[in-house]
N, C-alpha and C positions, 0 to 999 in steps of 0.2 A: 624914525618911529612911526608906527601906524596910528592914524587917528580916524575915528569914525564919528559921524554926526547923524542926527535924525534917527527915526525908528526904522527897523528893517522893513523892507518891502518884499512881498512874496510875488513870485512870478511862476505861473503854472506852465510847464513845458513838457509835453508828452506824458502827462500823468504824474510828473514829479514836481513837488513844491520846492522852489529854490529861493533862498534868502539872499538878496543882493544888498550890499552895503556900499556906501560911498567910501573911497579910500584915497588918501593922500600919499604920494611917493615922490618926494622932491617937488614935483609940480602937482597940479590938481587933476585928478582923474574923475570926471563927472559920472555919477551914478546913472544918469540918463544915457550916456554913451554906451555903458555896459548893457543896459536894458535894451537899447536899440539893437546892439549886436546880437544879443541872445534871442530877441524876438525875430530877427532876420533869419537866425538859424532854424527857428521853428517853421518859418514860412518856406524856406528854400532847401531844407535838409542840413545836416550837421556839416559844418566846415570850420576851418581854423578862424578864430576871432583874433585878429591882429591886436585890437585894443586890449582885450582881456589878457591874451597870452603874453604880450610884450610888457605889460605894466603891472600885473597883479603880483603882490608880494605878501598876500595874506593866505595862510594855509587853508582856511575855510573856503575862501572864494576859489582857490585853485582846485579844491576837491569838487566843488559845485560845477566848475567849468568842465572838468573832465567827466562829471556825471552826465552833463548834456552831450558831450562828444560821444559818450557810450550809448546814447539812446538808439542809434542805428543798429547796435549789436543786440538790442533787446527786443526787436520787433518780430523776430522769426524763431521758430522752434527747430530749425535745421541750420547746420553750419558746415561749410567745406573750406579747406585751406591747407597750407603747408605748415605743419607744426615744427617749430625749431627744436624738436626733440625735448621739449620742456614738459614738465609735469609738476603736480603739487600733491603732496600727501598731508592731510590734516592731522591734528593731534587731539581735538576735542572728542570725548567719548572713548578714548583709547582703552582697550585694544580694538574697538570698532571705530573705524575712521573713514573719511571720504578720500578716495583716490581719484585721479583723473588727469587727462592731458590739458595742456594750455595751447589753444589754437587761434590764430588770427584769421580774419575773413579775406585772405589773400594767398596767392600762390607764388612760388619762386624761392629764392634764397633768403629765408627768414632767420638764418642762424644767429645774426647779431642780436635778435630779441632775447636770446637766452645766454649770451656770452658777456658777462660783466667785464671780462678781461679786455673787451674792445670798447668800453664806454668812457675811457679816460677824458676825452675832450668834450663830453656832453654836459649840458646844464641839467639841473633837476627837472625843469620843465620838459626838456627834450626826452629825458629818461622816462618820466611819467607818461608823456604823450605816446612814446613808443610802446611801453608795456601795457598801457590801457587798452591796446588793440587785442590783447590776448584774452580769450574767453576760456573759463575753467569749466571742464566737465566734472560732474560729481557722481561718484558711485560708492555706495556704502559697503564695506567689507571688513573682515577681520584681518589684522596684520599678518597672521600666520597663513593666510590663504594665498600667499605670493605665488605658489605653484598650482593653484586651483582656480578655474573659472575663466571664461572668455575675456571679460573686461580686465581681469588681473593680468592675463597673458599679454594683452595689447599694451597695457601701461608698461609692463616689463620690456616689451619689444621696443617701445618708444625710447626707453633709456639706453637700449643697446644700439640704436641707430647712429650711423656715422654722420649723416647729414639730414636736413629737413625731409620729413616724410609727409605725403598727402594724407590728410585725415578727413573723415566724414562722421559727423555727429548728428544725432537727433535727440531732442530733449523732451521731457514730460511736461514742460511748461516753458514760458518765455524766460530767458536769462534775467536774473535780478542784479541790480547794481549795488554792490557793496564792495567798493574798491579797497583792496587790502593795502594797508600802510603799516607794516611792522618793521621794527628795526633790523630783525634778523634776515628777513626775506625781501626779495624784489617785489615791487607792486605789480598787480595785474588787474584786469578788467572784470566784467560781469561773470556770474556763475549760474549754472543750471544743472539739474539732475539729468543724467543721461539715460535714454532708453536704448540707444544703439551707438556703437563706436566701431569704426573700421579704419584700418591703415592700409595704404597702398604704396608701392615703390619704396619699400623700406630696405635699406642695405645696412647690415650690422657692421659695427666697428670691430675689426678682427682682434685687436688687443683686448677690448672689453669682453668680447664674446668668449675668448679663450679662458679668461678668469671666471666668467660666469659658468662655463662648463666644468671648471675645476671645483668640484664640490668638497674637496678635502682641504682647500686653502682657507686660512683664516681671513676675515674681512680686512684686518690690518695688513696682511701680506698683499692682498689684492690692491688696496689703496696705495701702498708705498711703491709697488711695482709699476702701476699705471702712472703715478706721479713721476717716477724716475724716467719713464719713457716720454715725458713731456705732455701727457694728457692734461688738459686744463682742469684746474681744481673744481670749477663749476660742473664739469661733466662727471668727475668722480663723485661729487656730492649727489648728483641725480642718480647715479648708479647705486650708491648706498641706499638712498631713499626708496628706490624701486625694488630693493631686495635682491640685487644681482650678486652680492658678495657674501662670503662666509661659508661655514660648514653647511652642507645641503639641508640637513634636517632642522637646522636652527635659523634658516633664512626667514626674514619677515620684512614687511614694509616698515620704513622708518619715517616718522613725520619730518617734513622738509626742514623745519627750523632746527630739529635735533641733528639731522644729518649734516647740515652746514657746519655746526660747531664740532661735531664728532670728527669730521675730515680735517678741519683746521687744527684741532687738538692732536689728532693722531700723527699727521704729517710733520707738525712742528716738533713733537716729541722725538720722532724718528730722526729729524735733522739734528736735534740736540745731541744725540748719541755721538755724532761725528764732531759737532762744534766743540763739545767739552774736551776733546782730545787735543785741541789747538792751544797755542800760547795766547795770552791776552793781547789786545791791541796796544800799540806803543804810545798813543796819544789820545786826546779826546777828539772824536770826530762829531761834528755838528752838521746836521742836514736840515734844510728848511724848504717848505713848499706851501702853496695855497691852492686849494681845490674845493669847489662847491661851497665856498665861504667857510671852509675849515682851514685853520692855520696849523700846520704840522711842524714841530721842532723835535728832532730825534737826536739823541746823544748815544754814542758808543764810547764807553768809558773803560780805561784799563782796569782789569780785575777778572776774577772768575765769574762765570755766568750768574747773573741776576737779571730780572726783567720786571719792569713796572710800566703801566699805561695809565695816564691820568687825563681825564676829560673835563673841560670847563665849558658848561653850556650857558650861553647868554640868555637873558629874558627874551621871550617870544620865539625861542627855538623849540624843537620837538619835545625834549624832556624837561623843559622849563618854560612852558608856554604861558603860564599865568604868574610866573615869578617876577620879583622886582630886583632880586640880587642874582649874581652869577652863581651857578651851582657847580661845585667842583667835587669829583669823586674819582677813585682809582682802585686798581688792584695790583698786587705785587706777588712775586715768587722769588724765593732764594734758590741756591744752587740745586737743591734736591727737588724743587718743584712745589706745586700746590696739591693739597688734599681735598679742597672744597672748590665748588664752582665759583668762578670769578664774579665779584660784586658788580662789575660793569657789563657783564653778559658776554655774548658771543664775539663782540668786537675785540675783546682781549686776546682771544685765540687767533683771530684773523691777523691782528698786528704781530703776534708772536711768530706766526708762520713767515711773514715777510721779513722780520728781523733775522730769523735763523737762516733764511735763504741768502741774505746779504753776508752774514758771517761765514757761511760755507764758501762763498766766492772769495772772501778775504782770507780764508783759512786762518781765522782767528776767533777767539771767544771774547766776550765783553760783558760789562754791566750795561744793559740796554734800557733806555728811558724814552718813552714817548710822551710828549706834552701836546695836547690837542685843544685848541680853542675853537668852539663851534659858535659862529656868529649868526646874526639874524637871517642871512641869506640862505641858510640851510633850512628850508621851509618845512620839509617833511622827511621821514626816514625813507631811504631807498635800498636798505639792505647792508649787511656787514661787509659785503664785497667792497663798499666804499672805503672801509678801513684797510682791508688787505691790499687792494689795488693802489690806493693812494699812499700807503706806507711804502709799497714797492716803488712807486713813482718817485717819492721823496728820496729814497735811498739810492736812486740812480743819479741824483744831482751831485754836482761837485761839492765835497764837504769842506767846511771850514775847520782847519786844524787848530786845536787849542791845547795849551800846556799847563793850565792851572784851573782850580775851581773858581778863582776870581774871574778869569776870562770866560768861563762857562756861564757864570751869573750875568756878566756883561752881555753875553750873547742872548740870554733869555730876555734881558731888559730891552735890547735893541730889536728883537724879532717879534715879541709878543706884547699884548696890551696889559695883561695881568702881571702884577708886580712879583718879584722873586719871593717875598715873604709868604704870599698866598700859596705859591707852588710848594715852598718848603713845608708849610704846615700840612700839606696834603700828600707829601712824598716821603716814603721810607728811604729811598735811595739818596735824595738830596740831604735829608737829615743825617744819614750815615756819613756822607761825604764831609759835612761840616764837622761832625764829631771826630772823624779821622784826622781832619786838618788840625783841629785843636790838639789832639793827642800828639801829632807830629811836631807841632810848634812847641809844646811843653817838653817833649823829649829833647829837642835841640837846645832849649834853655837849660835843662837839667844837665 
């Protein structure tokens, strides 16, 4: 548990007021040690603070730390570097939105910065440290202008690129630090309005370019075809966001957070068309994993397709930061699917995509249940890729084969901290299993 003492102390570094607090994590981490480290950064330039980086477990301090690290990115009005073909389309003010590239102040192979498929073994600190190097260029335009304008064309070209492209940006002012921490999208660093934007040494991905050139193909067709060819989901999401797909006259920029969910939803529904043609699994398969202090327990249960994802957020985590009790909520769909947006947001669709991929490999359908405990170590949101990639990772583990609901509940008890009754109260699938068990027992007695 985090404990704080004393009144906050303000430290002014590079024009930014930072509040530093004393923190206890197992042992004592002195406030003075943190201040000394941060003061040293001011004197010698931004560098990694081993004390702060290694020990901090408070989201506010983590954000302040990276705010300091980003000061070097805010001192100039020009930037050159190799963009990892990443971009961000905002949603505020829709249909007039901010579009622009994400560019680090470095050259070379920066592809990993925009490929969450490769982030499996990274800590939250590593992910935020890596993504905070990306500066976002801002250019205001109308979403329908995807085929009009120089800036619009370059953003589109960036999404077409096969590998990192050299970018040159000039800003109308110094980049401002407002680090994005949203559950749907990956974090990134400072932002600034662009005056100029140029790309060099850009080579288009042939598969993506062909579907961009096909102005008669539906966006769903393009997404499913690229996915079938093994194009990473993250790249397909950027393509949709940049307006690369769909009927030519209807193409538009799609806000990044919307495109992420749209791709997960579309691809998982496409997978389900195949999955529903298979026989059900012949036993209860239980998969368990721990990643980023999230505990994942996933069940594939005999029966026709149903899906439910339930999340339990402990106090001091992202969506329960000020709570004193564990917050549990979930979303469910029956065989025919959902008609409304999932209560738990985009992570529902990311999890469903990973589940349907596994069922395709097994050539089976199932009643699928994801139980997720989010513990204190999950300091801040890093994007719904966390769900998609770690559900994928969990389903690659060797499953425990169970043969009864009693064994299933014993598995829940042994793997998770939260008791079975709390899960049952919040789960349609678990309540249905109990009801069916009682009906079967009554039928045998009768």
